[in-house]
N, C-alpha and C positions, 0 to 999 in steps of 0.2 A: 264673759271670756274674749279675749282678743287673739288673734293667729297672727304672729309678727314675723315678717320676713325681712331680715336684713339685705336690702337691696342695694347695690348690685354685685353682688349681693356676699354677705359673710365671708368667710375665708376663702372662698371660690376668688372673690373681688379683690379680697386684700393681696393675694398673690398676683392676680392680674393687674393690680395697679403697679406694682413692681416691673413688670414686664412693659406697661404704658411708659414708664419712665425713659425706658430705652428704645424710642422710637416709633411708638404705638399712641394714637391719638383717640382715647375712647372716654367719653364720659361717664362718671360715677352717679347712677340715678338715687335719689334720696330715699328712706325707709318708707315701707309701705305697710299699712294695717288693713288685714281683712277684717272689716268689721261686719257684724251680723244685724240682719234688719228684723229681728223678734225679739221676744222677752226671753227665751231661754233655749237651750239645745232641744233639738227634738230627737225623740227615739233613742235615748244612751242605752247602750248595751248593757247587761246585768255585771256590773262591776266584780262581783264575788266570782266570777267564771275566768278561770285562770287563762291568760290571752298566750298563743302561741308567740316565741319570737324564732324570728329567722336569722340565721348565722351569716357572716361574709363567706363568700365562695374563697376559695384559694386564689392567690395572686395571678396564678398563671391563667385565670379565667377573664382578666380584665378586657380582652377583646373579644370574648366569646359570641360566636354567632351560631347557636344551635343548629340551624339547618342548613348551615353551610361550613361545618366543622370539618377542618382539614384533613385530620386523621380518618374520618369515616368516610371523607369524599375520596381518599386514596384506595377504598376497597371496591369502587365502583369502575365501570368500563370508562377507559379514556374516548375511545370513537366518538364521534359527534358530541364531544362536550359532555357526555352523559355524568361524569364525574363532578362537574363544575354546577349542577342543577341542585335543587332544593333536595336534600335527604335528611329528614328530621329524626331524632332521637326516639326510640320507643319508650313507652311510658316508664320501664324501670330504669331507663339512662337520662332521664330528666334531674337537672339538678334544681334542688329546693333551697337555694341559698341565695344570697343577694350579690349579683356580680359588682367587684369594688371598682372605683375609679383609680387610675394610678397615683402614684404618689407625687404631688405637687401639682395636681390637675386643676385647673383655672377655668373661670367663666370666660367664654369665648369673647372676643372684640365684638362690638355691635356692628350690622352692616351700615355702609359700605366697607368698614375696615377691615372685617372679616375675609371678604373676597380675597385680600391681599396678603394677610398675615394671619398665621395660625399659631398658638403657642406650643412650643416644643413638647412641652410636659403633657399635653393632651394625646398626642400620637407620637412617641419619640421613635420614630423610623426615619432612618436617615438613607436607604438604600435608592431610592427614587432620584435622590440629590444627586448621585453618583452616577447611576444608570442613565438620567435622562437629564444631565448636566448641560452637554451642547444644544437641547432642544427648548431649553428655557421655560420648562414645565414648574421647578421649583428649586429654592435656594435656601440653604440652612444659613441664618445670620443670627449667631449667639443663642437667647434663649427664643427665637421665634423661627417658623420656616416664612418664606415669602414667595408669593406666588406671582409672578411677573405677567403672566398670561398668555404665557407662550405654549407652544404645543409641537408635536412632531411634524406637523403639517401647516404650521402657523408658527414660525420661528419669528416672525416680525410682530406677533401678538394677535390674540383672537378678534380684537377689535377691526384690526386690518384685513384681516381674513372674513369676517362678517362684512365688513363694508363690499368685497368682492361678491357675495352671495346676493347682497342687497341690491347690484345692479341687474339682476335677474329677477330676484323673490321679491316680493312687496312686504318687506319685513317692518317698514316703519308706519305702515297706515292703519293695523289693527286687523288687517286681513288673516295675517299668519300671527296667532297667539299661542298656540299649544306646538311644542318641539318634542322629538326623541332623540335623544344621542344613543346609540348603541356603542358599546367599548369606550366609555367616556373618559378614560384616564381621571384626570382631578377634576374634570368637569369645567374646565375653563371656557368653554364654548358656551354651555349654559349660563355660567357666571357672568359673562358679559354680555349675552342675549338680554338678561335681565332689566338692564338699563335701556332698553328698547322695547320694552313691556313685552317680551315674551317669556312663557314660562315653558321650562326644560325638563323633562322628564330624563335623567342620566341614569345609565346601568351599565356597570362592568362586573366582570366575576370577582369571585373572594380572591383577592391576594395572587393573580396572575402576575399584577405589580404590585408591591407591598403598599397595602393601607389606600389606595386610590380613592374609593368610594368612601372610605373613613374620611380623609383629607376633604374629599366634595362637600361633605355633611357638616365639618367642622367649620367649613369656610361659609356655611348658609347656604348653600347650593342644592334643590332637591336631588336626590339621589337614592337609588336602591341597590342591593347586590342582585345581578343578574346575568343570563346568558343566552344566547340564541342557540339551542342544542337541539333536544327533541321534543321539549314540550312547548305549548303556546305561551306567548307573552302575556302576562296576567292583565292586559289592557284590553277594553271593548273594541267592537269594530268601528271604523270611522271617526277615531278618537283624535288623532294629531294632524296638524296642517302640515307639518313639516317633520321629515325624519333625516337622519345625518350619521354618516360614518366615514370618521378621518383614520385612515389606517387603523380599523378596528379589527382587522384578522380574521374577519368572519367570510369563510368562501361563498359568496355570495352565489356564484355560478354552480356550486355542487348540488346533488342531489336534486336534479332537474329544476333549480332555482326555488326551491322550497323555501329557503329565508327570505328570498324577495317576495315570495307568495304571502309569507306571514307579515311582510313590513306592509304589502297590498292590503290586507286584511283591516290594520289599525291606522292606515291612511285615509284621510277623508278625501272623497272624491275633488278634485283640483289641487289636492296637497302636491307638496313637493318631496322629493326623494334627491340627498346630495352625496355623491361618493367623491372623497378626495384621497389621493394616493395610489399606489398601485391597484390595478392595471391602467389606470386612467392614462391617455395618452403616451403610451408604453414605447412608440417609436422614438420620441425624444428623451425619454427619461429611462430606459431599460439600463444603460451604462451605471449612472447614478445608483440605481436600485441593485446593481450585480446580480442580475437575474437574466436568464436567457430569453430571446424575443420570442420565441416559439411559444413558451410558456405565458407569458404576459398575452401574447395576441389571443391564445387560447382562452385564457382567463376573461378576458374583455368581450371575447366574442359570444361566450355564454350569457354573460350579463347581458349585451344587446338582446341576445334571443330571449330571455327570461322576461326583460322588459317589454319586448314586442309583444310579446305573448299576453302580458297583463295590460296591453294596449297603454302603456304610459310613454309619452311624447318628449324625445331629448330637447330639452330648450337651451343647453349650453353645455360646450366642452372646451375648456382653455387651461393650458398649464397643467397642473393634477388634479382639477374641479372638473364634475360632471354632475349635471342637475337635469332630471327628468320630472316632468310632471303627469299627475295621474288625470285621466281625463274625467269629464263631470258625470257621465252617466254612459250606461252599455250602448246606448244608440250611437256614441262616437265610436264604438268598437264593434261595427258589424262585421269586421274583416274575420273577426275570431268566433262568429257562432257557426260557422261552418266547418271551422280548424278540428281536425280529429285529435290533434294533440291537446285539447282544452279539455279540462275535468273541473268542471263547477262543483264546489261544495254544497252540501244539503241546505237547503233554506232552514234559517231559524238556528243553526249551530254556530254562527259568527261569533258569539259572546260567550259560548261555552268552552272555558278556558282551562278551569282549574284543573291541574294535572291532567291535561287532556293532550295527545301526542300532537304535532303538526302533522297538519295532512298535506299531500302534494295534488291539494287542488286549489281553485281560484274561489275567493269570497264572492259571490254575484253582487250586484247592484240592488238597491231598492229600485223599484219600476217608477219610471215617469212617463207623463203624459206629451210631454214635448220636445222635441231635439235638443233644446238648451237649457232644459231644466235640470238643475243641481240633485242629482241623486240624494235621496235623503232630507232634501231641504237646505237651502241658503241660509248660511249665518250671515248675522250683523257683524262688522268688526268690532272690535273690543276698544273700549270698555260697554258699548252698548250692549253687546253680547250677554253680559253678565246677568242682567234683568229682563231682557226680553226674552219671550216664550220659547223655550228649545223645540226646533222642529219634531224630534220624537214624542214631544207631548202634544205640539199642536195636530200632529197627524193620528193621534191617539195610540202609538204603539207602545207606550209603556200601561198595561192594564191597571185600571184603578187611580191612574194620575190624570185628573183634567186640567185647563186652563186655569179653571177657579181653584182648585186644591193646589196647584202650583205658586198661584201667586198669596193665596193665604199661608203657605207654608214661608215664604219668603217675609211676610209680613210678622209671623211669630218669630223668626229667626233674628229679625232685627231687634225685635222687643228683647229675647234672651239675650243676644250679644251686649244690648245696652245694659242690662242689668249685670252681666258678667263684668263689665267694665267698672261699675260702680262697685262691687265685690274688690276686684283686684285693677287698680288705674295702671299697671305697667304692660297690661295687655297691648296696648299700641304704641308703647313708649320707644321700642326699639330693642327693650330686654328680650323679647321672645321673638326669634326669628323663624325656627323650624317648628311648625305647630302638626299636630296629628289629629286628625279626625277620625276615631276607630268606627265609626258608624253614621256615614255621612249623609246617608238619605237622597236627598235632590241637590244638596251642597249649599244649603242655606246658611250654614254657620261659616262656610270659608267664604260665600260672598257678603255677608255680613260685614265681617272683619277685613274685606279687601283692603288691602296697604302696601305702599312701596317698601314699608319696613318689614314685611314679614312673607311668608308663603304657608300653605295648607297643604298637606298629604292626606287627601281624602281618600278613606278604605270602605270599599264596598265588601261587607261580610258576606262570602259564599253561602249562607244559611239565610241571608235577609230576604226578607218576602218578596221584595220587588228588586229587580236589577235597574237601577238608575244611574249606573257609572256613565253609561253614554249621555246621558243628560248633563251630567256634571261635566264632561269634556265640551258638550256644545255650547256651556257658560263660559268656556275659556278657562276653565278650572284643571286640574290635574288629579289622579288619582290611581289606585290599584285594587284589584280584588284580592282578598286575603281571608284564610280563616283563622280566628283567633285562638282555637284549640291548639295551633302551631304557633312558633317562634315568626317574628315578622324578619324580613330579608334585608336587615339592617345592622349595622355596628352596635354595641352597648353606647349610651349617652349622646344619642343623636338627635332626641328632641326637647326642646326648651319648655313645651306646654302640648298636654294631652288632652283631650276633650273626648269622653265617653257618654254618648246619648243613648238611654235604653239599651246600653251593651251586655248589662248583666242580666237583665230580664230576657234578651234574646237567647242566650247561651245557658241560661238557668239549666236546662236539662242535658246540655250536650256535652260539657266538659267542665273541668275542676276550675272554680272559681279563684282558686289559689294560684292555678299556674298562671292565669291572664294577668292577675296582679303582679307576680313575679316578672311576667315578661315585660309588663308596662314599667317595673322598676328598670331593669336592664336597659331600655332605651330612653330612659328619661335621663337628662342631665341632672347633677347633684344642685340642689334649689331651684329646681324645675317645678312647675305646677301640674296639677292635674284638675279636670273639672268633670265630675261625674253628675249626670242629671239622670234621675230614675225614682222609681216607687220606694217610697220610704224604709219597706221591710227589706229591700233589697240593697240599700244603702248603708242599712245598719249592719248588714253582713259584711260589706265592703270594708267599713269603717273598722270593724272587730279585726278584721285581718290586718289592715293597714296599721294597725297600731303595734305589730311584732316587727314591722318593715322599716323602722326609722323615718317613717312619714307622719307630720304635724298635720292633723285634719280638722275640720268644722264644717257642721252640718248648718245650711241655711235654708231657710222657707223659699218655696215658690215665688216669683215676682208679683204675682196673684193674691198672695198671703198664705196664711198658715194652714185654710181649710183645705188647700189643692193637695191630694196625696203625693205628687210627684214632688221632690225636693231636690236642693243641689248641694254636693258635698264638694269641698274645696281641700285640697291637699298641698303640700310644699314636700318635696324630698331634702332631707337634712344633708348636708355637706359632711362627707367622711371618705377617706381613702385607703387604699391598702396600708394596713399597720399603724392607721391614725385613729384618732378618738372624732366619735361624732360630735358636730356642733349643733344643738338643739336651738330652737327658737325658745326664748324665755317667755 
């Protein structure tokens, strides 16, 4: 048996080819076969048992985001953006159907073309082209959207804006690798940082501007639906080298600087925070902003007071850009030790974030033994950082993970990824840009895949035995906490390739396997691929359910041979759209 994928790919790409003729330069990749490496199928399900077939959802669900549903959101309070946070459907409200692609949906252009062009059919929403017309965010041109790289704060383009930041922040030498963009718009800042080898986690709420996060992901830029409201951000402490807000409309000085304290939690010692737009340099800008001087002055003063309490050092203020740097350890902040205003969070709770309320306390630094020591450990520049021993492992702060087990894990994943590439030669071809690892462990899969053509969203399940997401960030990778019993904070069709290692064994008694697979289908692009790695009995159950989901699947042996109980199941989602027919691999 052969699992055939028409790439680049099937109907999706034949339509994309038409768009290509109108000003887009993308290569069509030749056909791929997934060849098996053993004598026959392993563990065939009982064919006599009737398989469940899942129907398409109604057309109105093409952009359904279960935990950020607009109607449900409006039933929650508006103060502190509570209504924009995650509110997932109850069990009886869940859809048990396949979310369709919009009519005319096409395969996205490969990176870097996708940074600048998105097919109109994939996200047919023009509101931003009108609302942000003079700010150079997005333009509608025939059957594509074009993204000129502009933004509210960088009308001359993101590159020139980043050049200004690079005069103060060491962006080009690998010191700054991971960045956080709050209220990201269409994520042009993150898109242009990529060419400087900086990996940015961008987030914005669901549709405060129409489809902004959806556009970011269509462009091939890491992004999730999210908001700074009352709940902690789903990232570990000391994760990002740099955090950024460009007119992100977050009231930084409000609630005793609570939001700045949350940024401080996820900012690495020595990391940078950038704020551009109001109220920075209000004396020169208040007329253009059409806001009272007194309001802007008070707003900036609250930010300055909060930053001082956090012991951030202001490095730069010019035009509408201000940059602060977090101190490298608590020894540099002796002034706050006796400050009665300072309330430190409890030790050990810095990574306890899933549905936990943001606290009005300051996350303490890890202890140091010398005044110049970087709290939590100094990181190597990227790319050396990718395989050097992360400080959290070197210090023994991840129980059960030693330097030896970390190095062994890296070797295993290099071997696994090498085998994956033999099964699917498209993995590093540019065909798969947005990749999701649903159970990321130490980040070995993403590290072994590291390539300028792709990025990996590493998910740390909240029920995992070990919390290693901080280790993943120390490697110069990005990721997020999530519970797969709920929907992921993203739009449909935002990932090209999904990897699920041991995920269904992990969730076996936690929630319905069918719900997880339907969620995978929702967020996977038509003709996208999935790689499952798990025990054979688990994969047989998965294979049986996916048979009713318009997926083509094939079980293959572990690369060490048929006697290993762990197997690999590869799958391809068929191309189909609203009201259209399925095109199955022959």
